[in-house]
C-alpha positions as a Markdown table, in Angstrom:
| # | Residue | x | y | z |
|---|---|---|---|---|
| 1 | Met | 50.4 | -56.7 | -6.5 |
| 2 | Thr | 48.6 | -53.6 | -7.8 |
| 3 | Asp | 47.0 | -53.4 | -11.3 |
| 4 | Ala | 49.8 | -51.1 | -12.4 |
| 5 | Glu | 52.5 | -53.6 | -11.4 |
| 6 | Asn | 50.7 | -56.3 | -13.5 |
| 7 | Met | 50.8 | -54.2 | -16.6 |
| 8 | Pro | 53.4 | -54.8 | -19.3 |
| 9 | Lys | 56.5 | -52.6 | -18.9 |
| 10 | Arg | 55.7 | -50.5 | -22.1 |
| 11 | Asp | 52.2 | -49.7 | -20.8 |
| 12 | Arg | 53.5 | -48.6 | -17.4 |
| 13 | Glu | 56.0 | -46.4 | -19.2 |
| 14 | Lys | 53.3 | -44.9 | -21.4 |
| 15 | Ile | 51.1 | -44.1 | -18.3 |
| 16 | Ser | 54.1 | -42.7 | -16.5 |
| 17 | Phe | 54.9 | -40.5 | -19.5 |
| 18 | Glu | 51.3 | -39.2 | -19.8 |
| 19 | Gln | 51.2 | -38.5 | -16.1 |
| 20 | Asp | 54.5 | -36.6 | -16.4 |
| 21 | Leu | 53.1 | -34.5 | -19.2 |
| 22 | Gly | 50.0 | -33.7 | -17.1 |
| 23 | Ala | 52.0 | -32.8 | -14.1 |
| 24 | Val | 54.2 | -30.3 | -16.0 |
| 25 | Ser | 53.0 | -26.8 | -15.2 |
| 26 | Lys | 54.0 | -23.6 | -16.9 |
| 27 | Leu | 57.5 | -22.8 | -15.8 |
| 28 | Ser | 57.9 | -19.2 | -14.7 |
| 29 | Gly | 60.8 | -16.8 | -15.0 |
| 30 | Arg | 61.3 | -17.0 | -11.2 |
| 31 | Asp | 62.7 | -20.5 | -11.8 |
| 32 | Ala | 65.7 | -18.9 | -13.4 |
| 33 | Ala | 68.5 | -17.6 | -11.3 |
| 34 | Leu | 68.5 | -13.9 | -10.4 |
| 35 | Ala | 70.7 | -11.6 | -12.5 |
| 36 | Pro | 74.1 | -10.9 | -11.0 |
| 37 | Asn | 74.0 | -8.4 | -8.1 |
| 38 | Glu | 70.1 | -8.6 | -8.2 |
| 39 | Thr | 68.3 | -9.2 | -4.9 |
| 40 | Glu | 64.8 | -10.7 | -4.5 |
| 41 | Glu | 63.5 | -7.2 | -3.7 |
| 42 | Asp | 65.2 | -5.9 | -6.9 |
| 43 | Ala | 63.6 | -8.6 | -9.0 |
| 44 | Ile | 60.1 | -7.9 | -7.6 |
| 45 | Leu | 60.4 | -4.2 | -8.1 |
| 46 | Asn | 61.8 | -4.6 | -11.6 |
| 47 | Ile | 58.6 | -6.4 | -12.5 |
| 48 | Ser | 56.5 | -3.6 | -11.1 |
| 49 | Leu | 58.5 | -0.9 | -12.9 |
| 50 | Arg | 58.2 | -2.6 | -16.3 |
| 51 | Pro | 56.0 | -0.8 | -18.8 |
| 52 | Ala | 52.8 | -2.7 | -19.8 |
| 53 | Lys | 52.2 | -1.0 | -23.1 |
| 54 | Leu | 54.5 | -0.3 | -26.1 |
| 55 | Arg | 53.8 | 3.4 | -25.9 |
| 56 | Asp | 55.3 | 3.5 | -22.4 |
| 57 | Phe | 58.5 | 1.7 | -23.5 |
| 58 | Ile | 61.4 | 4.2 | -23.4 |
| 59 | Gly | 64.3 | 3.9 | -25.8 |
| 60 | Gln | 65.2 | 1.4 | -28.5 |
| 61 | Gly | 63.4 | 3.6 | -31.1 |
| 62 | Pro | 63.9 | 1.6 | -34.3 |
| 63 | Val | 63.0 | -1.7 | -32.5 |
| 64 | Val | 59.9 | -0.3 | -31.0 |
| 65 | Glu | 58.7 | 1.3 | -34.3 |
| 66 | Asn | 59.2 | -1.9 | -36.3 |
| 67 | Leu | 57.7 | -4.0 | -33.6 |
| 68 | Lys | 54.6 | -1.7 | -33.5 |
| 69 | Val | 54.1 | -2.4 | -37.3 |
| 70 | Ser | 54.5 | -6.1 | -36.9 |
| 71 | Leu | 52.0 | -6.2 | -34.0 |
| 72 | Glu | 49.4 | -4.1 | -35.8 |
| 73 | Ala | 49.7 | -6.2 | -38.9 |
| 74 | Ala | 49.3 | -9.5 | -37.0 |
| 75 | Lys | 46.2 | -8.1 | -35.2 |
| 76 | Lys | 44.6 | -7.0 | -38.5 |
| 77 | Arg | 45.2 | -10.5 | -40.0 |
| 78 | Gly | 43.9 | -12.2 | -36.8 |
| 79 | Glu | 47.1 | -14.3 | -36.6 |
| 80 | Pro | 49.7 | -14.8 | -33.9 |
| 81 | Ile | 52.8 | -12.6 | -34.4 |
| 82 | Glu | 55.8 | -14.4 | -36.0 |
| 83 | His | 58.4 | -16.1 | -33.8 |
| 84 | Thr | 60.7 | -13.4 | -32.5 |
| 85 | Leu | 64.3 | -13.4 | -31.3 |
| 86 | Leu | 65.5 | -10.6 | -29.0 |
| 87 | Ser | 69.2 | -10.4 | -28.3 |
| 88 | Gly | 71.5 | -8.0 | -26.4 |
| 89 | Pro | 73.2 | -7.6 | -23.1 |
| 90 | Pro | 71.3 | -8.3 | -19.8 |
| 91 | Gly | 68.9 | -5.6 | -18.5 |
| 92 | Leu | 68.0 | -3.8 | -21.7 |
| 93 | Gly | 64.3 | -4.8 | -21.9 |
| 94 | Lys | 64.1 | -8.2 | -23.6 |
| 95 | Thr | 61.7 | -9.6 | -21.0 |
| 96 | Ser | 59.7 | -6.4 | -20.9 |
| 97 | Leu | 59.2 | -6.4 | -24.7 |
| 98 | Ala | 58.0 | -10.0 | -24.5 |
| 99 | Asn | 55.4 | -9.1 | -21.9 |
| 100 | Ile | 54.4 | -6.0 | -23.8 |
| 101 | Met | 53.9 | -8.1 | -27.0 |
| 102 | Ala | 51.6 | -10.4 | -25.1 |
| 103 | His | 49.6 | -7.4 | -23.7 |
| 104 | Glu | 49.3 | -5.8 | -27.1 |
| 105 | Met | 48.1 | -9.0 | -28.7 |
| 106 | Gly | 45.7 | -9.7 | -25.8 |
| 107 | Thr | 47.1 | -13.1 | -25.2 |
| 108 | Arg | 48.7 | -15.0 | -22.3 |
| 109 | Ile | 52.4 | -15.4 | -21.9 |
| 110 | Thr | 54.2 | -18.4 | -20.5 |
| 111 | Thr | 57.7 | -17.7 | -19.3 |
| 112 | Thr | 60.6 | -20.1 | -18.8 |
| 113 | Ser | 64.3 | -20.3 | -19.5 |
| 114 | Gly | 66.6 | -22.5 | -21.5 |
| 115 | Pro | 68.2 | -24.3 | -18.6 |
| 116 | Ala | 64.8 | -24.9 | -17.0 |
| 117 | Ile | 63.7 | -27.1 | -19.9 |
| 118 | Gly | 65.8 | -30.1 | -19.1 |
| 119 | Arg | 64.2 | -32.8 | -21.2 |
| 120 | Pro | 61.7 | -33.1 | -24.1 |
| 121 | Gly | 58.9 | -34.0 | -21.8 |
| 122 | Asp | 59.1 | -30.6 | -20.1 |
| 123 | Leu | 58.8 | -28.9 | -23.5 |
| 124 | Val | 55.8 | -31.1 | -24.6 |
| 125 | Gly | 54.0 | -30.3 | -21.3 |
| 126 | Ile | 54.5 | -26.6 | -21.8 |
| 127 | Leu | 53.5 | -26.5 | -25.5 |
| 128 | Thr | 50.4 | -28.6 | -25.1 |
| 129 | Asn | 49.1 | -26.2 | -22.5 |
| 130 | Leu | 49.3 | -23.2 | -24.8 |
| 131 | Glu | 46.1 | -21.8 | -26.3 |
| 132 | Gln | 45.5 | -20.2 | -29.7 |
| 133 | Gly | 47.8 | -17.2 | -30.1 |
| 134 | Asp | 49.6 | -17.6 | -26.7 |
| 135 | Ile | 53.2 | -16.6 | -26.3 |
| 136 | Leu | 56.0 | -18.8 | -25.0 |
| 137 | Phe | 58.9 | -16.7 | -23.8 |
| 138 | Ile | 62.2 | -18.6 | -23.4 |
| 139 | Asp | 64.9 | -16.6 | -21.8 |
| 140 | Glu | 68.6 | -17.6 | -22.4 |
| 141 | Ile | 67.3 | -19.7 | -25.3 |
| 142 | His | 70.9 | -20.4 | -26.4 |
| 143 | Arg | 71.2 | -22.7 | -23.4 |
| 144 | Leu | 68.6 | -25.1 | -24.6 |
| 145 | Ser | 69.9 | -28.7 | -24.8 |
| 146 | Ser | 70.4 | -30.1 | -28.3 |
| 147 | Met | 67.8 | -32.7 | -27.7 |
| 148 | Val | 65.1 | -30.2 | -26.7 |
| 149 | Glu | 66.1 | -28.0 | -29.6 |
| 150 | Glu | 65.5 | -30.8 | -32.1 |
| 151 | Tyr | 61.9 | -31.2 | -30.7 |
| 152 | Ile | 61.2 | -27.5 | -30.9 |
| 153 | Tyr | 61.8 | -27.2 | -34.6 |
| 154 | Pro | 58.6 | -28.9 | -35.8 |
| 155 | Ala | 56.7 | -27.1 | -33.1 |
| 156 | Met | 57.8 | -23.7 | -34.5 |
| 157 | Glu | 57.3 | -24.6 | -38.2 |
| 158 | Asn | 54.2 | -26.9 | -38.3 |
| 159 | Phe | 52.7 | -26.5 | -34.8 |
| 160 | Glu | 53.1 | -30.2 | -34.0 |
| 161 | Ile | 55.6 | -32.3 | -32.1 |
| 162 | Asp | 56.5 | -36.0 | -32.4 |
| 163 | Val | 57.5 | -37.9 | -29.3 |
| 164 | Ile | 59.1 | -41.4 | -29.6 |
| 165 | Met | 58.0 | -43.8 | -26.8 |
| 166 | Asp | 59.7 | -47.0 | -25.9 |
| 167 | Lys | 62.7 | -48.5 | -27.7 |
| 168 | Gly | 63.4 | -51.2 | -30.2 |
| 169 | Pro | 60.5 | -53.2 | -31.5 |
| 170 | Tyr | 58.1 | -51.5 | -29.1 |
| 171 | Ala | 59.0 | -48.0 | -30.3 |
| 172 | Lys | 56.1 | -45.8 | -31.2 |
| 173 | Thr | 55.7 | -42.2 | -32.3 |
| 174 | Tyr | 53.0 | -40.0 | -30.7 |
| 175 | Lys | 52.1 | -36.9 | -32.5 |
| 176 | Phe | 50.9 | -33.9 | -30.5 |
| 177 | Asn | 49.0 | -31.3 | -32.5 |
| 178 | Leu | 49.6 | -27.8 | -31.1 |
| 179 | Lys | 47.5 | -24.6 | -31.4 |
| 180 | Pro | 49.3 | -21.8 | -33.3 |
| 181 | Phe | 51.5 | -19.9 | -30.9 |
| 182 | Thr | 54.4 | -17.5 | -30.9 |
| 183 | Leu | 57.8 | -18.3 | -29.5 |
| 184 | Ile | 59.8 | -15.3 | -28.3 |
| 185 | Gly | 63.4 | -16.2 | -27.5 |
| 186 | Ala | 65.8 | -13.9 | -25.6 |
| 187 | Thr | 69.6 | -14.3 | -25.6 |
| 188 | Thr | 72.6 | -12.5 | -24.4 |
| 189 | Arg | 74.8 | -14.6 | -26.7 |
| 190 | Ala | 73.2 | -14.7 | -30.1 |
| 191 | Gly | 76.4 | -16.2 | -31.6 |
| 192 | Leu | 75.8 | -19.4 | -29.6 |
| 193 | Leu | 72.5 | -20.1 | -31.3 |
| 194 | Thr | 72.7 | -22.8 | -33.9 |
| 195 | Ala | 71.9 | -21.8 | -37.5 |
| 196 | Pro | 68.8 | -24.0 | -37.7 |
| 197 | Met | 67.4 | -22.3 | -34.6 |
| 198 | Arg | 68.1 | -18.7 | -35.8 |
| 199 | Ser | 66.6 | -19.4 | -39.2 |
| 200 | Arg | 63.2 | -20.3 | -37.7 |
| 201 | Phe | 62.7 | -16.9 | -36.3 |
| 202 | Gly | 60.8 | -14.5 | -38.6 |
| 203 | Ile | 61.6 | -11.4 | -36.5 |
| 204 | Phe | 65.0 | -10.6 | -35.1 |
| 205 | Tyr | 65.9 | -7.5 | -33.0 |
| 206 | His | 69.2 | -6.6 | -31.3 |
| 207 | Leu | 68.8 | -4.2 | -28.3 |
| 208 | Glu | 71.6 | -1.7 | -27.9 |
| 209 | Phe | 72.8 | 0.1 | -24.8 |
| 210 | Tyr | 70.7 | 3.2 | -23.9 |
| 211 | Glu | 71.7 | 6.8 | -24.2 |
| 212 | Val | 71.8 | 8.9 | -21.0 |
| 213 | Val | 68.8 | 11.0 | -22.1 |
| 214 | Asp | 66.6 | 7.9 | -22.3 |
| 215 | Leu | 67.9 | 6.6 | -18.9 |
| 216 | Val | 67.0 | 9.9 | -17.3 |
| 217 | Lys | 63.4 | 9.5 | -18.6 |
| 218 | Ile | 63.3 | 5.9 | -17.2 |
| 219 | Ile | 64.7 | 7.0 | -13.8 |
| 220 | Ile | 62.2 | 9.9 | -13.5 |
| 221 | Arg | 59.3 | 7.5 | -14.4 |
| 222 | Ser | 60.5 | 4.9 | -11.9 |
| 223 | Ala | 60.9 | 7.5 | -9.2 |
| 224 | Lys | 57.3 | 8.7 | -9.8 |
| 225 | Ile | 56.0 | 5.1 | -9.5 |
| 226 | Leu | 58.0 | 4.5 | -6.3 |
| 227 | Asn | 56.9 | 7.9 | -5.0 |
| 228 | Ile | 60.5 | 9.2 | -4.6 |
| 229 | Pro | 61.2 | 13.0 | -4.8 |
| 230 | Ile | 64.2 | 13.4 | -7.2 |
| 231 | Glu | 65.8 | 16.4 | -8.9 |
| 232 | Lys | 66.6 | 16.4 | -12.6 |
| 233 | Ser | 70.3 | 16.8 | -11.9 |
| 234 | Ala | 70.2 | 13.8 | -9.7 |
| 235 | Ala | 68.5 | 11.7 | -12.3 |
| 236 | Asp | 71.3 | 12.8 | -14.8 |
| 237 | Glu | 74.0 | 11.7 | -12.3 |
| 238 | Ile | 72.4 | 8.3 | -11.8 |
| 239 | Ala | 71.8 | 7.8 | -15.5 |
| 240 | Arg | 75.5 | 8.6 | -16.3 |
| 241 | Arg | 76.6 | 5.8 | -14.0 |
| 242 | Ser | 74.0 | 3.2 | -15.1 |
| 243 | Arg | 76.1 | 1.5 | -17.7 |
| 244 | Gly | 73.5 | 2.2 | -20.4 |
| 245 | Thr | 71.2 | -0.3 | -18.8 |
| 246 | Pro | 67.7 | 0.4 | -17.4 |
| 247 | Arg | 67.9 | -2.5 | -14.9 |
| 248 | Val | 71.1 | -1.0 | -13.5 |
| 249 | Ala | 69.4 | 2.5 | -13.4 |
| 250 | Asn | 66.5 | 1.2 | -11.4 |
| 251 | Arg | 68.8 | -0.6 | -9.0 |
| 252 | Leu | 70.9 | 2.4 | -8.4 |
| 253 | Leu | 67.8 | 4.5 | -7.9 |
| 254 | Arg | 66.6 | 2.2 | -5.2 |
| 255 | Arg | 70.1 | 2.2 | -3.5 |
| 256 | Val | 70.2 | 6.0 | -3.6 |
| 257 | Arg | 66.6 | 6.1 | -2.2 |
| 258 | Asp | 67.7 | 4.0 | 0.8 |
| 259 | Trp | 70.7 | 6.3 | 1.3 |
| 260 | Val | 68.7 | 9.5 | 1.4 |
| 261 | Gln | 66.0 | 8.1 | 3.6 |
| 262 | Val | 68.6 | 7.1 | 6.2 |
| 263 | Lys | 71.3 | 9.7 | 5.8 |
| 264 | Arg | 69.4 | 12.7 | 4.4 |
| 265 | Asp | 65.8 | 14.1 | 4.3 |
| 266 | Gly | 64.4 | 11.7 | 1.8 |
| 267 | Asn | 64.9 | 13.9 | -1.3 |
| 268 | Ile | 67.3 | 12.8 | -4.0 |
| 269 | Thr | 69.6 | 15.7 | -4.9 |
| 270 | Lys | 72.7 | 15.6 | -7.0 |
| 271 | Asp | 75.0 | 15.8 | -4.0 |
| 272 | Ala | 73.1 | 13.0 | -2.3 |
| 273 | Ser | 73.2 | 10.8 | -5.3 |
| 274 | Glu | 76.9 | 11.3 | -5.8 |
| 275 | Glu | 77.5 | 10.5 | -2.1 |
| 276 | Ala | 75.4 | 7.4 | -2.2 |
| 277 | Leu | 76.9 | 6.0 | -5.4 |
| 278 | Lys | 80.4 | 6.6 | -4.1 |
| 279 | Ala | 79.5 | 4.7 | -1.0 |
| 280 | His | 78.4 | 1.8 | -3.2 |
| 281 | Gly | 81.6 | 1.8 | -5.2 |
| 282 | Ile | 80.1 | 3.2 | -8.4 |
| 283 | Asp | 82.5 | 5.7 | -10.0 |
| 284 | Gly | 81.8 | 8.6 | -12.4 |
| 285 | Met | 81.9 | 6.3 | -15.4 |
| 286 | Gly | 79.6 | 3.7 | -13.9 |
| 287 | Leu | 82.4 | 1.2 | -13.2 |
| 288 | Asp | 81.8 | -1.0 | -10.1 |
| 289 | Asn | 84.3 | -3.0 | -8.1 |
| 290 | Val | 84.2 | -6.0 | -10.5 |
| 291 | Asp | 84.9 | -3.8 | -13.5 |
| 292 | Arg | 87.9 | -2.1 | -11.8 |
| 293 | Lys | 89.2 | -5.5 | -10.7 |
| 294 | Val | 89.1 | -6.8 | -14.2 |
| 295 | Ile | 91.1 | -3.7 | -15.4 |
| 296 | Lys | 93.5 | -4.0 | -12.5 |
| 297 | Val | 94.1 | -7.7 | -13.1 |
| 298 | Met | 94.8 | -7.1 | -16.8 |
| 299 | His | 97.2 | -4.3 | -15.9 |
| 300 | Glu | 99.1 | -5.9 | -13.1 |
| 301 | Ser | 99.1 | -9.5 | -14.0 |
| 302 | Phe | 99.1 | -9.4 | -17.8 |
| 303 | Asp | 100.8 | -6.0 | -18.6 |
| 304 | Gly | 97.6 | -4.7 | -20.1 |
| 305 | Gly | 97.1 | -7.6 | -22.5 |
| 306 | Pro | 96.5 | -9.1 | -24.9 |
| 307 | Val | 95.2 | -11.8 | -22.7 |
| 308 | Gly | 92.5 | -14.5 | -23.0 |
| 309 | Ile | 89.2 | -14.4 | -21.1 |
| 310 | Glu | 89.9 | -17.7 | -19.4 |
| 311 | Ser | 93.2 | -16.4 | -18.0 |
| 312 | Ile | 91.5 | -13.3 | -16.6 |
| 313 | Ala | 88.7 | -15.4 | -15.1 |
| 314 | Ala | 91.1 | -17.8 | -13.5 |
| 315 | Thr | 93.2 | -15.0 | -12.0 |
| 316 | Met | 90.0 | -13.4 | -10.5 |
| 317 | Asn | 88.5 | -16.7 | -9.4 |
| 318 | Glu | 85.4 | -15.7 | -11.4 |
| 319 | Glu | 83.3 | -17.5 | -14.1 |
| 320 | Pro | 84.3 | -16.5 | -17.7 |
| 321 | Asp | 80.6 | -16.1 | -18.6 |
| 322 | Thr | 80.2 | -13.4 | -15.9 |
| 323 | Ile | 83.0 | -11.4 | -17.4 |
| 324 | Val | 81.8 | -12.0 | -21.0 |
| 325 | Asp | 78.1 | -11.2 | -20.3 |
| 326 | Ile | 78.2 | -8.6 | -17.6 |
| 327 | Val | 81.6 | -6.8 | -17.6 |
| 328 | Glu | 83.0 | -6.9 | -21.1 |
| 329 | Pro | 80.1 | -5.4 | -23.1 |
| 330 | Phe | 80.2 | -2.2 | -21.2 |
| 331 | Leu | 84.0 | -1.9 | -21.1 |
| 332 | Leu | 84.0 | -2.4 | -24.9 |
| 333 | Lys | 81.2 | 0.2 | -25.3 |
| 334 | Ile | 83.0 | 3.0 | -23.4 |
| 335 | Gly | 86.4 | 2.1 | -25.1 |
| 336 | Phe | 88.2 | 0.8 | -22.1 |
| 337 | Leu | 88.7 | -2.6 | -23.7 |
| 338 | Lys | 89.4 | -3.9 | -27.1 |
| 339 | Arg | 89.4 | -7.3 | -28.7 |
| 340 | Thr | 92.3 | -8.4 | -30.8 |
| 341 | Pro | 93.1 | -11.8 | -32.5 |
| 342 | Arg | 95.4 | -12.5 | -29.5 |
| 343 | Gly | 93.0 | -11.6 | -26.8 |
| 344 | Arg | 91.6 | -8.7 | -24.8 |
| 345 | Glu | 93.7 | -5.5 | -24.4 |
| 346 | Leu | 93.3 | -2.4 | -22.3 |
| 347 | Thr | 93.1 | 1.0 | -24.1 |
| 348 | Lys | 94.6 | 4.4 | -23.2 |
| 349 | Gln | 91.2 | 5.5 | -21.9 |
| 350 | Ala | 91.3 | 2.7 | -19.3 |
| 351 | Tyr | 94.8 | 3.7 | -18.2 |
| 352 | Ser | 93.8 | 7.4 | -17.9 |
| 353 | His | 90.6 | 6.7 | -16.0 |
| 354 | Met | 92.3 | 4.3 | -13.5 |
| 355 | Gly | 95.3 | 6.6 | -13.1 |
| 356 | Phe | 97.8 | 4.1 | -14.3 |
| 357 | Thr | 100.9 | 5.8 | -15.6 |
| 358 | Asn | 102.5 | 2.9 | -17.4 |
| 359 | Lys | 102.2 | -0.9 | -17.9 |
| 360 | Ala | 104.7 | -1.8 | -15.1 |
| 361 | Lys | 102.4 | -1.3 | -12.1 |
| 362 | Ala | 99.6 | 0.9 | -10.9 |
| 363 | Asp | 100.8 | 3.5 | -8.5 |
| 364 | Lys | 97.4 | 4.6 | -7.4 |
| 365 | Glu | 94.7 | 2.8 | -5.4 |
| 366 | Leu | 91.3 | 2.2 | -6.9 |
| 367 | Phe | 89.9 | 4.9 | -4.6 |
């Protein structure tokens, strides 16, 4: 028998636990699933197109101005910036802002996601590897397990964490003293955060959908980085169909780039962008096939609503979270959908855009 096998059980468990902590590396954002409709190429290029400094960040004016003050104040005091919570629909710049905050503070950033931290040992391993002033960015923080969430409270408040080892009469508490750090949480569902978790964030910002004028600036900037010739009118056209989201704008820009390089002379004109976006199923309002399918299902199967999200998802054979997080926010923003106490309901604008003449049955095809 080996020496380890001769040890008491509690000693073997302690060694196993310590080895587990030492083996835990910084989890990266690449461990999380890609965003819906996002390819590996899109994810890599999105990183390269992200601004590195706050002055290069386009849009979200009030958030950027307030964040600039908080960063400057923290640097003058020589302290880490307060724990920050960023909320809003996917693709609006929450991850970009977290990386910018780390760059502006001159510190490292460790990136992970709520589902990736499966047990307290994972969290302890990450926290004990943080240096003074480092930033821990947790995407989809509302998906942290309740057990992990309980462990993170003292880490946020007192920069320490207590781990209970063994059970019964052999139970012991091990205290890990942490170096002062900043936790930045990002969520698309702020309402799912528990009240104790929300109350521990000193800074809270909600990111709104972008205006077309800001998306045009983002598209022109991205085209310059990617060395793509683009006309202003083409950038306007892509921006109008980008659902108020920079991530979507950059993705559509790359798809139009592919189109013009194969079908045209490589220059992105307004006509070329319209042709390319139509080929990809993006209409003039920015609706894609999934958006139109939701509207069509509500119209044909539920007489325009009101209808519950679970019923819509079941009819489409789609996950409810996909509709709630990806489809619904934009449809609400443009006034095609409204929420009522009894469920979701289509509006007159949706009927007009889709060409539906009444609530009996659509007499026109999607295209």
